[in-house]
matplotlib code that plots the C-alpha trace (Angstrom):
import matplotlib.pyplot as plt

x = [77.9, 80.5, 82.6, 85.5, 87.5, 91.0, 92.8, 91.3, 92.7, 92.3, 94.5, 94.1, 97.5, 98.7, 95.2, 93.9, 90.2, 89.9, 92.3, 92.3, 88.7, 88.3, 84.8, 82.7, 79.3, 77.3, 74.2, 71.4, 72.0, 71.5, 74.4, 74.7, 77.9, 77.3, 79.1, 78.7, 79.2, 82.8, 83.7, 84.5, 81.5, 80.9, 84.6, 84.4, 81.3, 83.1, 86.0, 83.6, 82.1, 85.5, 85.3, 88.2, 91.3, 92.3, 95.6, 96.2, 94.5, 92.5, 88.8, 87.9, 84.8, 83.5, 80.9, 80.3, 83.5, 84.9, 86.9, 86.3, 88.7, 87.7, 87.7, 84.9, 82.4, 80.4, 77.6, 77.0, 76.7, 74.1, 75.1, 73.3, 74.7, 73.8, 76.8, 76.2, 75.9, 73.0, 72.7, 70.6, 70.4, 68.2, 64.7, 64.0, 62.7, 65.8, 68.1, 66.4, 66.4, 70.2, 70.9, 69.1, 71.0, 73.8, 71.9, 68.5, 65.6, 64.7, 61.8, 59.5, 59.7, 60.0, 60.9, 57.2, 56.5, 59.5, 58.4, 54.9, 56.4, 58.4, 55.2, 57.0, 54.8, 54.0, 57.7, 59.0, 59.6, 61.0, 64.7, 66.1, 68.0, 64.6, 63.7, 63.7, 66.4, 63.9, 62.8, 66.4, 67.0, 64.1, 65.6, 69.0, 67.3, 65.3, 68.3, 69.9, 67.1, 65.4, 68.5, 68.9, 72.1, 73.0, 74.6, 72.9, 75.1, 73.2, 74.8, 72.4, 69.5, 66.9, 68.8, 66.5, 63.4, 60.2, 58.2, 56.4, 59.7, 61.0, 57.9, 58.4, 62.1, 61.0, 58.4, 61.0, 63.6, 61.0, 59.9, 63.1, 65.8, 65.1, 67.6, 70.3, 73.3, 72.4, 74.9, 73.7, 76.0, 74.0, 73.5, 69.7, 67.8, 65.1, 67.6, 69.0, 66.2, 66.1, 69.8, 70.6, 74.3, 76.1, 79.7, 80.6, 83.3, 84.5, 85.7, 88.4, 90.1]
y = [142.8, 143.9, 147.0, 146.9, 149.9, 149.0, 151.8, 154.5, 158.0, 161.2, 164.3, 167.7, 169.4, 169.0, 168.5, 165.0, 164.9, 161.4, 158.6, 154.8, 154.1, 150.3, 148.9, 147.0, 147.4, 144.5, 144.0, 144.1, 146.8, 150.4, 152.5, 156.1, 158.2, 160.9, 164.2, 167.9, 170.0, 170.0, 166.9, 164.8, 162.5, 163.5, 163.0, 159.5, 158.7, 159.8, 157.5, 154.6, 155.4, 155.3, 159.0, 160.0, 158.0, 157.7, 159.2, 155.9, 152.6, 150.5, 150.1, 146.5, 145.6, 142.1, 140.1, 136.5, 134.7, 137.7, 140.9, 144.0, 146.8, 150.3, 151.1, 148.6, 149.4, 152.1, 149.7, 148.6, 152.0, 154.8, 158.1, 161.3, 164.5, 168.2, 169.3, 166.6, 168.1, 167.2, 168.3, 171.4, 172.0, 168.9, 168.4, 165.9, 163.4, 163.7, 163.5, 160.3, 158.7, 159.5, 158.3, 155.0, 154.1, 153.4, 151.7, 150.0, 151.1, 149.1, 146.7, 147.2, 151.0, 153.0, 156.7, 157.8, 155.9, 157.4, 160.9, 160.1, 158.9, 162.1, 164.2, 166.3, 165.4, 169.0, 170.0, 166.8, 168.5, 171.8, 172.4, 171.3, 174.6, 176.3, 174.0, 175.1, 173.7, 171.2, 170.0, 169.4, 167.4, 165.2, 164.5, 163.7, 161.3, 159.7, 158.9, 157.2, 155.5, 154.2, 152.7, 149.0, 148.8, 146.9, 149.9, 153.3, 156.1, 159.2, 162.5, 164.7, 163.4, 165.8, 169.0, 171.6, 169.5, 170.7, 168.4, 166.9, 166.1, 164.6, 162.4, 161.4, 160.4, 158.2, 156.5, 155.8, 154.5, 152.1, 150.9, 150.8, 150.6, 147.1, 144.3, 147.0, 148.3, 151.9, 154.3, 157.8, 160.7, 163.0, 165.0, 165.0, 162.1, 162.4, 161.2, 158.2, 157.1, 153.7, 153.0, 150.3, 150.9, 154.2, 155.4, 158.6, 160.4, 162.3, 159.0, 158.9, 162.3]
z = [52.8, 55.5, 55.8, 58.3, 59.5, 60.6, 62.6, 60.3, 60.9, 58.9, 59.1, 57.4, 57.4, 61.0, 62.5, 63.2, 62.6, 64.1, 65.0, 65.1, 64.3, 64.3, 63.9, 61.4, 59.7, 58.4, 56.2, 57.4, 60.1, 60.9, 62.4, 63.4, 63.4, 65.9, 66.7, 66.6, 63.5, 62.4, 64.4, 61.4, 61.0, 57.4, 56.6, 58.1, 56.0, 52.9, 53.8, 54.3, 50.9, 49.2, 48.3, 50.4, 51.4, 55.1, 56.2, 58.1, 58.3, 55.8, 54.8, 53.9, 51.8, 51.8, 50.1, 51.3, 50.4, 48.4, 49.2, 47.1, 46.2, 47.0, 43.3, 42.7, 45.4, 43.6, 42.3, 45.9, 47.6, 47.5, 49.1, 50.0, 51.6, 51.9, 49.9, 47.2, 43.8, 41.5, 37.9, 38.2, 34.4, 34.2, 35.2, 38.0, 35.5, 33.3, 36.3, 37.7, 34.2, 34.0, 37.5, 37.1, 34.0, 36.4, 39.2, 38.9, 41.1, 44.2, 43.9, 41.0, 41.0, 37.8, 37.3, 37.3, 40.5, 42.2, 41.2, 42.6, 45.9, 46.4, 45.8, 43.3, 40.2, 39.4, 39.4, 37.7, 34.4, 35.8, 36.1, 39.4, 39.6, 40.2, 43.1, 46.7, 49.0, 50.5, 47.1, 46.1, 49.3, 48.4, 45.0, 46.6, 49.1, 46.3, 44.1, 47.1, 48.9, 45.8, 44.3, 44.6, 46.6, 49.7, 51.3, 52.0, 53.4, 54.6, 55.8, 57.7, 55.5, 56.9, 56.1, 54.6, 55.1, 56.7, 59.0, 56.1, 54.5, 57.7, 58.0, 54.3, 55.0, 58.0, 55.8, 53.1, 55.5, 57.1, 53.8, 51.7, 54.4, 55.5, 54.8, 53.9, 55.6, 56.5, 58.0, 59.1, 60.0, 62.2, 65.3, 65.0, 66.5, 63.9, 61.3, 63.1, 65.5, 63.9, 64.3, 66.8, 66.8, 67.4, 66.9, 68.7, 66.7, 69.7, 71.2, 68.5, 68.9]

ax = plt.figure().add_subplot(projection="3d")
ax.plot(x, y, z, "-o")
ax.set_aspect("equal")
plt.show()
């Protein structure tokens, strides 16, 4: 799959967050969107995901021999971000069962195996609202990384993770990130160390 950005610009009120971003991302590949906090990298990732519209320019989505409208790309994209809401009134098991009715798990994984991989077996039947911030982040990563989608979009994926969680993230990426289009918005090299291509958001101010 290929995502092309054609002169993408985003403005909030009178302030331009970024201007004229023109680039493309192709499967398989790993790309990093880099910049300090508040620079607009998360906004650009949401534009790529089709969650926000650009103020100017166009995002094009292509399968081999076929163009896709932004309204039809949801089945192809998995997304994880610190501000992403998950249903805290559900247990982890219930949440994953619900999530994977919309997208099938990658490989031959089932819900129980995904829970085991996260290391959260003892908490799997407790309400997510009672989880620590690090546990919630692992659930967010699991619902994205373990979904069978060609595109994986990650915004500061190691937020709230301790070193064990960071090591776990790296293992998941190396195992389940292959042959996918992975785009990471970050200013922490631990999160994007595997990305061969980099887009510096400050270059588009």
